[in-house]
N, C-alpha and C positions, 0 to 999 in steps of 0.2 A: 673317294677323289676319283674323277675319271680321267682327269688329263693332268695331274700333278701328283707328287710324291706326299700322303697325307703327313709323313712323319716329318715334313720340312715345316709344317704349316704352326703356329702358335695353338695351342690348347683353346683358347679364347674364340678362335676360327674353326678349328677343328671340332668344337664340341657345340658350336653354335647350332640351334636346331631351328629357330626363327631370324630371319635375317634382313635388314632394312638397308638398301640402298639409294643413296642420293646421287643423283647425275644432273651436273649442271648444263646450262645452255652453252658456255664455251666449249664444253667436250662434245655435244649433240650436234650443234649447228654450226656450218661453216661459215667464217666471220667474214669472208669474201663474197660469196654466192649466195648465202642466207637459206642456204638448202641443208638438210640435214646429211650428217656424215654417214653415207649407207653401210661401208666397210665398218666403220666403228659399231656402229649399231647393231649390225649383224655378229660381230665378236661377242658383242656382252650379252646379246641375246643365246648365244652359244652357250655363255657361263652359266646364265640364269637357267637354262636348260639342263646342264651338268648339277647344279645344285639341285635343283628339283628331282632328278635321278637319283641323287645320292640321298633324299629323303628329307631334303632341308624346306621351308617355307619361306618364300619371297617376297618382299613387298618393295617396290620400285616407287622412289619419290623424283618423278622427271620434271625438270624445266625445259623451257623450250618454245612452249606456246607464244609467248609476245614476241621473241626473236623470230619466229618462223613468220607468224603474222604481220608483223613490220614489213617484213621482204615483200609480203604479196601485196600489201596496202601501198607500196612505195612510199612509207615513211622515212623522213632523213634521218641521217645518223646522229647520234648525240641522245640526250635524255627525253622522255617523252613526257608530255603532260598525261596526268591521271585518264581523261577522257581517251586519248590516244592509246594509252595501255591498255586500256579495259575492252577497247575495240579490236586492238591488235590481238589480245588474247583470246577473243572471241571466234577470230579468223582462224588464228595459229592452233587451237585447241582441236579441232577437226584433225588437220594433219598430222598433229602429234600423236593424238589417240590413235588415228588410221594405221600410222606407221608402226607404234608397238603393236597392236592387232595383228598386221601382217608378219611381222617378223616372229612373233613368240607363235602364229598359228601354223606356221612352217615347221616348228619343231614340237609339235603335237601339244602346245600350250594354249590357254585361254587367258587372254586380257579383259581386266576389267576397270574402266575410268571411274577414278573416285577424286571429285573435287570438293575440298575442305576450306573453310574459312576459320578466322580465329576461333569464332566462339563454338568451332565444333569440337576443339581439342580443350577448351576451356571452362564449358558449361556442362555440369555433369550429366544432363539427360540428353544430350547431344553428343559427349563424349562416349557415352554407353551406346546409343544407336550406331554411331560411326564404328565404334569397335566390333560389335556384333554384327555388323554387314561385313567388316573385313574377315572376321573370325568365320564366318560362315563360308566366304569366298576361298579362304585359306584350305578349308576344310574339304572342299572341292576341287582342290588342285589348280584353282585360279590365280593368275597373277595380278594382284591391285597394283594399277599404275596411278598414284596420286599427283596431284598439283594444286597449288593454291588456287582458290576459284577468282582470277584476278578479273574477271568480267564483272563481278560483283563487289569485290574487296574495295575498300575505299583506305585512304592513308591512314586513318584512325583504328581501323577495325582488319589490318592484316599481318601476316608474320612478317613480310617485309624480305625475305630470303628463304631458299629452300634448306639453306643449314638446319636453322631454328625449326622448320617445319617439319623437315626429316627427324629431327630429335624428339618433337613432339608427337611425331607418328610412333615412334620406336619405343617411346613410353608409354602410348596409350596400348599400344598392342603388345606390351611386355616382352618385346624383343631380346635376345642374347647380345646381337651385334649388330652395330650399325657401322656403315660403311659410306665415308665420304669421299666419293671421287672429285679430285683436286688436279690443278695444273701444277702441284708441286708435290712430293713425296712423303710430304710430314710436315712436322712444327719446328722450325729450326730457332737456334737460340738469338738469332738476328737475321733479317733479309739476306740469304744467299748471294742474290746478285750485288749487293753494295757490301758486303761485310766476306772477305774471303775466309776469315776464321770462324765462320758461323759452321755449328754443326747441329746435324737434325737429333733430336731426341727420339730414342726407340721406345721407351714407354714414361706415361704420365701417370701418376696415380691419384695426384690432386690437382684441381685446377687454385692455384696461390695466384696472390698478387703479380708474383715471378713470372710464372707461366702467362699470365694475361699481358705482362708488358713486352713478352716476345712477341706477341701477334701482331703483325702488321696488316693494314686494311687496304690492300691493292685490288680494288676488283677490277672488272672492264666493262666496256659498253654492253656487253651479253651478260656479264656474271656479277651482280651486285655484292656476291658475298665475297669479303677477304679472310684472312686468318681469325681475324676478331671473332666473326659470326661462327668459325668452325669451334673455336674456343668457347663460345658460350652455349652451343650445340653439345660439347663435351659436358659441360656442366649439367645441361637438363637430363643426357642421356646416362651417366655416371649416378647422378641423384636418383635414378630409376631401375639401377641395378644393370643397366645395359652397357656393356664395353663398346669402345668406338676406336676405330682406325680411320686415319687420313692416310691416303696413298694417291699415287698418281693415277690418274683417267687416262692420260697421253695414251699410254701404250695400247695394242690392241690385247683382249682378254684381260682385262685389269683385275677382273675377281679370281680367275684362275691363278693370276699372278702373285694374290695373295697367298694362296695354296703352296706356291714354289716358293715363298719366304721373301718376296719382292720388299725392297724399302719401303717404310712405313713409320708410324707413331700410333704407338697403342696407347688409347686413356684408358684404364682398367677400373671398373666399377668395382666397390669394398663390397657387394653384396649380390644375389643375383636377382633377376626381375621379380619372383615371386615374392620374396622376402622384401624387398623394397615396396611393392605395390600394399602387402598386408599391412608394413608399417605407416606407410601414408593413410591406410585407411584408418588404422589404430589410433593415429596421434595428430594426424594433420586436418581433421574433418570435423566441422560441428555437427553433432548429432541432431536429428530434428525430431525425433520420437522413439518410441521404445516397441518391442515386441517381447512378448512373454509367451516360452514355448513349455511344452509338457516334458514329461521324465525320457519319453520316447526319443523327441526330438534331439534332447539334450547328450542321450547317449549316440544318437547318429551323427551329430556334429562332431563327437568327441572323435569318433571312428573316420572324419574325413569326408562325411556327406555334405550335401547341400541342405538348405532349409527348405521343406515343403510345407505349403498351407497347410496340411492336414496336422502338423504337428504344433500350430501356434494356437494359444488360447486367447490371447487378447492383444489388441494394437492400440497405442496413444500416441496423440501428437498429431501435428498438421505437416504432412512432409508429401514432396512428390518423387516420382520415379526416379531413381538413381541417387536421391539424398541417402546420407550416412544415418543410420539408427543403431540405438544399443539393443544388444540380445541379452534378456535376461531368463533365469532358469525358474522354476516354480516356486523357490523359495525367494525371489526376487532380487537374487544378486546376479550382477553383471557378469556375463562369461563371454562377452566379446561384440564386436562391431561388424557391421556391413553394409554395402549399399544395397538397397532395396530396389525390388524390380516393378514395384507397383505404388502408386500413389495410397494416401492413406484411406481415402474413400474405397478403392477397389479391394485393397488388401484387407479391410474391416469385412467386406461382401463374403470374401473367399477364406477367411481363416477358420480352420478345421475342417476344410472341405478337399477334398481328393483333388488331385492335379487335374484329372480326367474330367471334372466337371467344371473346370474354370471358364471354358468358352459358353457354355451353356447359362452359367449365372453372369456373366459380364455381356455376353453379345459378341464376343469377338475372342479369338485364340490368343494366349499369350504364353508368359515363359512357364514352364512347370516349376521352377523354382522361385521361391518367395526372395530368397537372398541365396546366389550360387556361392559355391564353396571358394570361388577364385575372386569374389568381392566380400570375402569374409575374414577377418582377422580375430582369431580366438584368444583368449587371455592365457597365460601358463596355468596349467593345473598344481 
């Protein structure tokens, strides 16, 4: 930590290597003027730079496009029609992306705009594309700035709030920690403004009906999400092995405040992201095909390596890139499952071949691995 004593931070925060931070419109955009809150924006940019300097990877999920765009367009206060929201998003997204680019650039960081729709985290092929794009950005120390693509999203195909979007992104990216910056410093047993006996919960280990009952649903004109959406986000994050924290974003340097032990509510996941992802692959996806590998490949997988085309003897089934497939050893025994990087036609063409030959065989470059080790769950030996 560069601005706070690391010993005051919880281990879930201190040890998090990949962090997703959700920033709502009400924190980023001034309610009266409709303009960005420059001082606050610069303070959180300082926080992000400190985290990156500390060896962390940071993904920002930033609202604000519609709030900024409606001000520029002079749209009246109150609820917007779908077409107005889409138009406001189209106008405001330019300003939002530019603002993040400017504040991060002055701190030696590069920003990348990533606009997602619901299908990008729900459909496996698009999920894998989005994940690999952001993995590549993070590998090059670029900060992805994610928002829902409100310009094209419709009521039927949208997340509806960035709490749930951020949880889906955290799950997709196998993040260690999701931070929801809120106008309140955590989950209370009752709305604190209405109940003087309400107390903040420091730790939640499971999203039970009792926890859900504690959540109110008081959004604002600029922020659709209330505590209900935050608890829903916690369920998604915890299920993917990602810890989540709700803390106040109304202070300057809110991320460094977490390092200093600021008041908050932690939702603790029962397992780490890698374990949760492999469990999902192993048990929650319907396999679409089978790949049979040779003895050398079986030994390589057992040592923690990815499956290369050279180690595959046979491919069966009709599957697309990103589908789950069964992995069988030379004796025909299932030894694991994984998400395959090529459709069945291309996989058949490159089986038994060296990865360096893929581009020549298919006419385009592709992944060196048929199934990456991060997309694979092996059965216990």
